[in-house]
A tleap script that builds the chain and sets N, CA, C and O, in Angstrom:
source leaprc.protein.ff14SB
mol = sequence {
  NMET LEU LEU LEU ILE ILE ALA VAL PRO ALA
  ALA PHE TRP LEU GLY GLY THR GLY LEU GLU
  ARG ALA VAL MET ILE ALA VAL VAL ALA LEU
  ALA LEU VAL VAL GLU LEU ILE ASN ALA ALA
  ILE GLU ALA VAL VAL ASP ARG ILE SER LEU
  GLU ASN HIE ALA LEU ALA LYS ARG ALA LYS
  ASP ILE GLY SER ALA ALA VAL MET VAL SER
  LEU ALA ASN ALA ALA ALA VAL TRP LEU VAL
  ILE LEU LEU SER CARG
}
set mol.1.N position { 0.820 -1.184 0.000 }
set mol.1.CA position { 0.000 0.000 0.000 }
set mol.1.C position { 0.871 1.257 0.000 }
set mol.1.O position { 0.554 2.257 -0.644 }
set mol.2.N position { 1.968 1.174 0.736 }
set mol.2.CA position { 2.895 2.311 0.782 }
set mol.2.C position { 3.465 2.590 -0.613 }
set mol.2.O position { 3.625 3.744 -1.011 }
set mol.3.N position { 3.767 1.517 -1.345 }
set mol.3.CA position { 4.286 1.690 -2.704 }
set mol.3.C position { 3.264 2.414 -3.584 }
set mol.3.O position { 3.635 3.279 -4.377 }
set mol.4.N position { 2.004 2.071 -3.453 }
set mol.4.CA position { 0.955 2.723 -4.242 }
set mol.4.C position { 0.818 4.192 -3.855 }
set mol.4.O position { 0.626 5.049 -4.717 }
set mol.5.N position { 0.916 4.481 -2.566 }
set mol.5.CA position { 0.813 5.869 -2.091 }
set mol.5.C position { 1.948 6.718 -2.651 }
set mol.5.O position { 1.757 7.898 -2.948 }
set mol.6.N position { 3.115 6.127 -2.793 }
set mol.6.CA position { 4.261 6.843 -3.348 }
set mol.6.C position { 4.202 6.880 -4.877 }
set mol.6.O position { 4.557 7.888 -5.488 }
set mol.7.N position { 3.754 5.782 -5.492 }
set mol.7.CA position { 3.805 5.655 -6.948 }
set mol.7.C position { 2.794 6.541 -7.669 }
set mol.7.O position { 3.087 7.041 -8.755 }
set mol.8.N position { 1.622 6.745 -7.095 }
set mol.8.CA position { 0.606 7.541 -7.797 }
set mol.8.C position { 1.071 8.983 -8.008 }
set mol.8.O position { 1.027 9.465 -9.139 }
set mol.9.N position { 1.511 9.686 -6.968 }
set mol.9.CA position { 2.013 11.043 -7.237 }
set mol.9.C position { 3.254 11.043 -8.133 }
set mol.9.O position { 3.426 11.932 -8.968 }
set mol.10.N position { 4.114 10.042 -7.952 }
set mol.10.CA position { 5.318 9.963 -8.789 }
set mol.10.C position { 4.949 9.759 -10.253 }
set mol.10.O position { 5.593 10.321 -11.138 }
set mol.11.N position { 3.926 8.965 -10.511 }
set mol.11.CA position { 3.494 8.739 -11.893 }
set mol.11.C position { 2.980 10.027 -12.521 }
set mol.11.O position { 3.239 10.296 -13.694 }
set mol.12.N position { 2.256 10.819 -11.747 }
set mol.12.CA position { 1.773 12.093 -12.282 }
set mol.12.C position { 2.924 13.065 -12.533 }
set mol.12.O position { 2.861 13.891 -13.444 }
set mol.13.N position { 3.956 12.963 -11.732 }
set mol.13.CA position { 5.100 13.861 -11.883 }
set mol.13.C position { 6.032 13.394 -12.996 }
set mol.13.O position { 6.547 14.213 -13.757 }
set mol.14.N position { 6.255 12.068 -13.097 }
set mol.14.CA position { 7.240 11.532 -14.032 }
set mol.14.C position { 6.651 11.096 -15.372 }
set mol.14.O position { 7.356 11.072 -16.380 }
set mol.15.N position { 5.380 10.756 -15.389 }
set mol.15.CA position { 4.762 10.307 -16.640 }
set mol.15.C position { 4.580 11.463 -17.598 }
set mol.15.O position { 4.163 12.552 -17.204 }
set mol.16.N position { 4.893 11.222 -18.850 }
set mol.16.CA position { 4.795 12.287 -19.833 }
set mol.16.C position { 3.389 12.466 -20.368 }
set mol.16.O position { 2.876 13.584 -20.429 }
set mol.17.N position { 2.771 11.372 -20.753 }
set mol.17.CA position { 1.424 11.429 -21.312 }
set mol.17.C position { 0.443 10.799 -20.334 }
set mol.17.O position { 0.838 10.172 -19.351 }
set mol.18.N position { -0.818 10.973 -20.618 }
set mol.18.CA position { -1.840 10.364 -19.784 }
set mol.18.C position { -1.768 8.850 -19.806 }
set mol.18.O position { -1.991 8.192 -18.790 }
set mol.19.N position { -1.454 8.301 -20.969 }
set mol.19.CA position { -1.338 6.844 -21.090 }
set mol.19.C position { -0.177 6.321 -20.254 }
set mol.19.O position { -0.318 5.301 -19.580 }
set mol.20.N position { 0.952 6.992 -20.284 }
set mol.20.CA position { 2.092 6.580 -19.466 }
set mol.20.C position { 1.739 6.617 -17.984 }
set mol.20.O position { 2.062 5.692 -17.239 }
set mol.21.N position { 1.084 7.674 -17.564 }
set mol.21.CA position { 0.685 7.788 -16.154 }
set mol.21.C position { -0.262 6.658 -15.765 }
set mol.21.O position { -0.122 6.054 -14.702 }
set mol.22.N position { -1.222 6.383 -16.634 }
set mol.22.CA position { -2.196 5.327 -16.352 }
set mol.22.C position { -1.523 3.967 -16.246 }
set mol.22.O position { -1.842 3.183 -15.352 }
set mol.23.N position { -0.597 3.683 -17.150 }
set mol.23.CA position { 0.087 2.394 -17.124 }
set mol.23.C position { 0.971 2.282 -15.881 }
set mol.23.O position { 1.025 1.224 -15.253 }
set mol.24.N position { 1.656 3.355 -15.527 }
set mol.24.CA position { 2.518 3.336 -14.343 }
set mol.24.C position { 1.704 3.072 -13.071 }
set mol.24.O position { 2.141 2.329 -12.192 }
set mol.25.N position { 0.541 3.674 -12.983 }
set mol.25.CA position { -0.325 3.451 -11.820 }
set mol.25.C position { -0.931 2.049 -11.867 }
set mol.25.O position { -1.027 1.376 -10.841 }
set mol.26.N position { -1.336 1.614 -13.051 }
set mol.26.CA position { -2.000 0.309 -13.190 }
set mol.26.C position { -1.088 -0.848 -12.795 }
set mol.26.O position { -1.541 -1.787 -12.141 }
set mol.27.N position { 0.182 -0.801 -13.176 }
set mol.27.CA position { 1.056 -1.930 -12.832 }
set mol.27.C position { 1.335 -1.997 -11.335 }
set mol.27.O position { 1.507 -3.088 -10.792 }
set mol.28.N position { 1.383 -0.863 -10.668 }
set mol.28.CA position { 1.566 -0.869 -9.218 }
set mol.28.C position { 0.285 -1.347 -8.537 }
set mol.28.O position { 0.344 -2.091 -7.558 }
set mol.29.N position { -0.862 -0.925 -9.045 }
set mol.29.CA position { -2.135 -1.401 -8.498 }
set mol.29.C position { -2.277 -2.904 -8.713 }
set mol.29.O position { -2.796 -3.607 -7.845 }
set mol.30.N position { -1.822 -3.401 -9.858 }
set mol.30.CA position { -1.863 -4.839 -10.121 }
set mol.30.C position { -1.019 -5.602 -9.110 }
set mol.30.O position { -1.418 -6.670 -8.647 }
set mol.31.N position { 0.127 -5.070 -8.770 }
set mol.31.CA position { 0.971 -5.717 -7.760 }
set mol.31.C position { 0.251 -5.780 -6.415 }
set mol.31.O position { 0.364 -6.774 -5.698 }
set mol.32.N position { -0.484 -4.734 -6.072 }
set mol.32.CA position { -1.254 -4.738 -4.827 }
set mol.32.C position { -2.369 -5.779 -4.887 }
set mol.32.O position { -2.611 -6.476 -3.901 }
set mol.33.N position { -3.039 -5.894 -6.007 }
set mol.33.CA position { -4.099 -6.892 -6.167 }
set mol.33.C position { -3.532 -8.303 -6.024 }
set mol.33.O position { -4.123 -9.143 -5.346 }
set mol.34.N position { -2.404 -8.563 -6.651 }
set mol.34.CA position { -1.782 -9.890 -6.544 }
set mol.34.C position { -1.379 -10.167 -5.095 }
set mol.34.O position { -1.521 -11.295 -4.623 }
set mol.35.N position { -0.884 -9.166 -4.395 }
set mol.35.CA position { -0.536 -9.341 -2.978 }
set mol.35.C position { -1.768 -9.666 -2.147 }
set mol.35.O position { -1.700 -10.510 -1.254 }
set mol.36.N position { -2.877 -9.022 -2.420 }
set mol.36.CA position { -4.113 -9.318 -1.699 }
set mol.36.C position { -4.587 -10.752 -1.963 }
set mol.36.O position { -5.026 -11.441 -1.043 }
set mol.37.N position { -4.499 -11.191 -3.204 }
set mol.37.CA position { -4.871 -12.563 -3.541 }
set mol.37.C position { -3.944 -13.545 -2.839 }
set mol.37.O position { -4.400 -14.569 -2.331 }
set mol.38.N position { -2.653 -13.247 -2.805 }
set mol.38.CA position { -1.693 -14.099 -2.099 }
set mol.38.C position { -2.038 -14.182 -0.612 }
set mol.38.O position { -1.986 -15.262 -0.023 }
set mol.39.N position { -2.385 -13.061 -0.012 }
set mol.39.CA position { -2.756 -13.064 1.407 }
set mol.39.C position { -4.008 -13.913 1.635 }
set mol.39.O position { -4.108 -14.609 2.646 }
set mol.40.N position { -4.953 -13.861 0.711 }
set mol.40.CA position { -6.161 -14.680 0.835 }
set mol.40.C position { -5.830 -16.165 0.731 }
set mol.40.O position { -6.366 -16.979 1.483 }
set mol.41.N position { -4.953 -16.514 -0.196 }
set mol.41.CA position { -4.539 -17.915 -0.341 }
set mol.41.C position { -3.871 -18.397 0.935 }
set mol.41.O position { -4.165 -19.493 1.412 }
set mol.42.N position { -2.987 -17.603 1.489 }
set mol.42.CA position { -2.299 -17.993 2.718 }
set mol.42.C position { -3.276 -18.137 3.882 }
set mol.42.O position { -3.137 -19.046 4.701 }
set mol.43.N position { -4.259 -17.246 3.958 }
set mol.43.CA position { -5.248 -17.339 5.034 }
set mol.43.C position { -6.082 -18.606 4.913 }
set mol.43.O position { -6.364 -19.263 5.915 }
set mol.44.N position { -6.473 -18.950 3.703 }
set mol.44.CA position { -7.263 -20.165 3.494 }
set mol.44.C position { -6.441 -21.396 3.830 }
set mol.44.O position { -6.934 -22.309 4.493 }
set mol.45.N position { -5.201 -21.432 3.383 }
set mol.45.CA position { -4.340 -22.575 3.680 }
set mol.45.C position { -4.141 -22.717 5.186 }
set mol.45.O position { -4.199 -23.826 5.717 }
set mol.46.N position { -3.908 -21.610 5.873 }
set mol.46.CA position { -3.729 -21.660 7.324 }
set mol.46.C position { -5.024 -22.033 8.037 }
set mol.46.O position { -4.987 -22.675 9.087 }
set mol.47.N position { -6.149 -21.647 7.490 }
set mol.47.CA position { -7.442 -21.975 8.103 }
set mol.47.C position { -7.721 -23.467 8.012 }
set mol.47.O position { -8.271 -24.058 8.941 }
set mol.48.N position { -7.346 -24.069 6.907 }
set mol.48.CA position { -7.612 -25.496 6.714 }
set mol.48.C position { -6.780 -26.329 7.682 }
set mol.48.O position { -7.287 -27.251 8.320 }
set mol.49.N position { -5.502 -25.992 7.783 }
set mol.49.CA position { -4.637 -26.769 8.668 }
set mol.49.C position { -3.356 -25.998 8.939 }
set mol.49.O position { -2.802 -25.350 8.051 }
set mol.50.N position { -2.896 -26.078 10.176 }
set mol.50.CA position { -1.624 -25.445 10.526 }
set mol.50.C position { -0.460 -26.421 10.405 }
set mol.50.O position { 0.694 -26.050 10.621 }
set mol.51.N position { -0.767 -27.670 10.058 }
set mol.51.CA position { 0.293 -28.662 9.881 }
set mol.51.C position { 1.081 -28.367 8.607 }
set mol.51.O position { 0.556 -27.801 7.649 }
set mol.52.N position { 2.347 -28.762 8.621 }
set mol.52.CA position { 3.161 -28.627 7.417 }
set mol.52.C position { 2.728 -29.671 6.397 }
set mol.52.O position { 2.667 -30.863 6.700 }
set mol.53.N position { 2.430 -29.216 5.197 }
set mol.53.CA position { 2.032 -30.110 4.127 }
set mol.53.C position { 2.670 -29.599 2.843 }
set mol.53.O position { 2.755 -28.391 2.625 }
set mol.54.N position { 3.111 -30.507 2.006 }
set mol.54.CA position { 3.817 -30.123 0.782 }
set mol.54.C position { 2.948 -29.270 -0.137 }
set mol.54.O position { 3.438 -28.308 -0.729 }
set mol.55.N position { 1.671 -29.608 -0.263 }
set mol.55.CA position { 0.801 -28.825 -1.149 }
set mol.55.C position { 0.495 -27.440 -0.580 }
set mol.55.O position { 0.370 -26.473 -1.332 }
set mol.56.N position { 0.376 -27.340 0.744 }
set mol.56.CA position { 0.168 -26.035 1.370 }
set mol.56.C position { 1.383 -25.147 1.142 }
set mol.56.O position { 1.247 -23.970 0.810 }
set mol.57.N position { 2.557 -25.709 1.321 }
set mol.57.CA position { 3.794 -24.961 1.076 }
set mol.57.C position { 3.886 -24.528 -0.379 }
set mol.57.O position { 4.280 -23.401 -0.677 }
set mol.58.N position { 3.521 -25.425 -1.276 }
set mol.58.CA position { 3.576 -25.115 -2.705 }
set mol.58.C position { 2.618 -23.981 -3.053 }
set mol.58.O position { 2.973 -23.080 -3.812 }
set mol.59.N position { 1.399 -24.021 -2.498 }
set mol.59.CA position { 0.427 -22.958 -2.762 }
set mol.59.C position { 0.956 -21.609 -2.280 }
set mol.59.O position { 0.843 -20.608 -2.987 }
set mol.60.N position { 1.530 -21.580 -1.086 }
set mol.60.CA position { 2.080 -20.336 -0.553 }
set mol.60.C position { 3.277 -19.852 -1.371 }
set mol.60.O position { 3.416 -18.656 -1.625 }
set mol.61.N position { 4.132 -20.776 -1.779 }
set mol.61.CA position { 5.304 -20.400 -2.581 }
set mol.61.C position { 4.893 -19.844 -3.941 }
set mol.61.O position { 5.476 -18.869 -4.415 }
set mol.62.N position { 3.899 -20.456 -4.564 }
set mol.62.CA position { 3.439 -19.975 -5.869 }
set mol.62.C position { 2.795 -18.596 -5.730 }
set mol.62.O position { 2.989 -17.731 -6.585 }
set mol.63.N position { 2.032 -18.390 -4.659 }
set mol.63.CA position { 1.450 -17.068 -4.420 }
set mol.63.C position { 2.518 -16.006 -4.223 }
set mol.63.O position { 2.404 -14.896 -4.741 }
set mol.64.N position { 3.557 -16.351 -3.471 }
set mol.64.CA position { 4.668 -15.405 -3.271 }
set mol.64.C position { 5.408 -15.139 -4.574 }
set mol.64.O position { 5.832 -14.012 -4.831 }
set mol.65.N position { 5.564 -16.161 -5.389 }
set mol.65.CA position { 6.218 -15.982 -6.690 }
set mol.65.C position { 5.390 -15.063 -7.584 }
set mol.65.O position { 5.946 -14.251 -8.323 }
set mol.66.N position { 4.071 -15.187 -7.522 }
set mol.66.CA position { 3.204 -14.308 -8.315 }
set mol.66.C position { 3.380 -12.846 -7.896 }
set mol.66.O position { 3.387 -11.949 -8.740 }
set mol.67.N position { 3.520 -12.616 -6.606 }
set mol.67.CA position { 3.762 -11.250 -6.126 }
set mol.67.C position { 5.098 -10.735 -6.660 }
set mol.67.O position { 5.190 -9.593 -7.110 }
set mol.68.N position { 6.122 -11.569 -6.611 }
set mol.68.CA position { 7.439 -11.156 -7.097 }
set mol.68.C position { 7.403 -10.840 -8.597 }
set mol.68.O position { 8.002 -9.861 -9.042 }
set mol.69.N position { 6.707 -11.662 -9.363 }
set mol.69.CA position { 6.599 -11.416 -10.808 }
set mol.69.C position { 5.852 -10.109 -11.067 }
set mol.69.O position { 6.241 -9.343 -11.948 }
set mol.70.N position { 4.794 -9.845 -10.318 }
set mol.70.CA position { 4.045 -8.607 -10.532 }
set mol.70.C position { 4.877 -7.379 -10.151 }
set mol.70.O position { 4.777 -6.336 -10.798 }
set mol.71.N position { 5.694 -7.499 -9.108 }
set mol.71.CA position { 6.578 -6.385 -8.749 }
set mol.71.C position { 7.680 -6.182 -9.781 }
set mol.71.O position { 8.035 -5.046 -10.094 }
set mol.72.N position { 8.220 -7.269 -10.308 }
set mol.72.CA position { 9.232 -7.165 -11.366 }
set mol.72.C position { 8.623 -6.535 -12.616 }
set mol.72.O position { 9.266 -5.730 -13.289 }
set mol.73.N position { 7.381 -6.904 -12.921 }
set mol.73.CA position { 6.676 -6.320 -14.055 }
set mol.73.C position { 6.507 -4.814 -13.851 }
set mol.73.O position { 6.737 -4.031 -14.773 }
set mol.74.N position { 6.112 -4.415 -12.662 }
set mol.74.CA position { 5.941 -2.984 -12.375 }
set mol.74.C position { 7.262 -2.244 -12.531 }
set mol.74.O position { 7.308 -1.163 -13.118 }
set mol.75.N position { 8.332 -2.826 -12.005 }
set mol.75.CA position { 9.644 -2.189 -12.126 }
set mol.75.C position { 10.074 -2.077 -13.589 }
set mol.75.O position { 10.616 -1.053 -14.004 }
set mol.76.N position { 9.834 -3.119 -14.356 }
set mol.76.CA position { 10.208 -3.101 -15.775 }
set mol.76.C position { 9.429 -2.032 -16.535 }
set mol.76.O position { 10.004 -1.302 -17.343 }
set mol.77.N position { 8.133 -1.935 -16.282 }
set mol.77.CA position { 7.311 -0.932 -16.970 }
set mol.77.C position { 7.784 0.473 -16.600 }
set mol.77.O position { 7.926 1.330 -17.472 }
set mol.78.N position { 8.027 0.710 -15.316 }
set mol.78.CA position { 8.503 2.024 -14.900 }
set mol.78.C position { 9.842 2.350 -15.545 }
set mol.78.O position { 10.055 3.474 -15.999 }
set mol.79.N position { 10.751 1.372 -15.590 }
set mol.79.CA position { 12.060 1.610 -16.208 }
set mol.79.C position { 11.924 1.920 -17.694 }
set mol.79.O position { 12.549 2.853 -18.198 }
set mol.80.N position { 11.119 1.146 -18.385 }
set mol.80.CA position { 10.931 1.384 -19.822 }
set mol.80.C position { 10.383 2.789 -20.064 }
set mol.80.O position { 10.861 3.504 -20.945 }
set mol.81.N position { 9.399 3.173 -19.293 }
set mol.81.CA position { 8.804 4.509 -19.488 }
set mol.81.C position { 9.796 5.606 -19.125 }
set mol.81.O position { 9.928 6.590 -19.854 }
set mol.82.N position { 10.490 5.445 -18.012 }
set mol.82.CA position { 11.403 6.509 -17.577 }
set mol.82.C position { 12.657 6.603 -18.448 }
set mol.82.O position { 13.196 7.693 -18.640 }
set mol.83.N position { 13.120 5.477 -18.972 }
set mol.83.CA position { 14.319 5.497 -19.803 }
set mol.83.C position { 14.029 5.801 -21.263 }
set mol.83.O position { 14.963 5.991 -22.043 }
set mol.84.N position { 12.767 5.851 -21.654 }
set mol.84.CA position { 12.421 6.127 -23.047 }
set mol.84.C position { 12.404 7.624 -23.359 }
set mol.84.O position { 12.034 8.035 -24.459 }
set mol.85.N position { 12.795 8.401 -22.416 }
set mol.85.CA position { 12.774 9.869 -22.620 }
set mol.85.C position { 14.087 10.354 -23.145 }
set mol.85.O position { 14.255 11.552 -23.376 }
savepdb mol mol.pdb
quit
């Protein structure tokens, strides 16, 4: 959430066109959405059982990987836009 609070004003300041600003905000918002989905997956897995299970670990690891990919995507989009000037 802190990243979104910082990124929205930064996008308005650094984005050249309206489309660039929208994309810069959208990729950060997407990362927040993926993080929320990951948190929901972890809560459901923990609700079902607190025991260590290979599939529970796999579900949590895949959710964390999805968050990392979405953050890498956001960073790549921001870099492409900022370096294209």
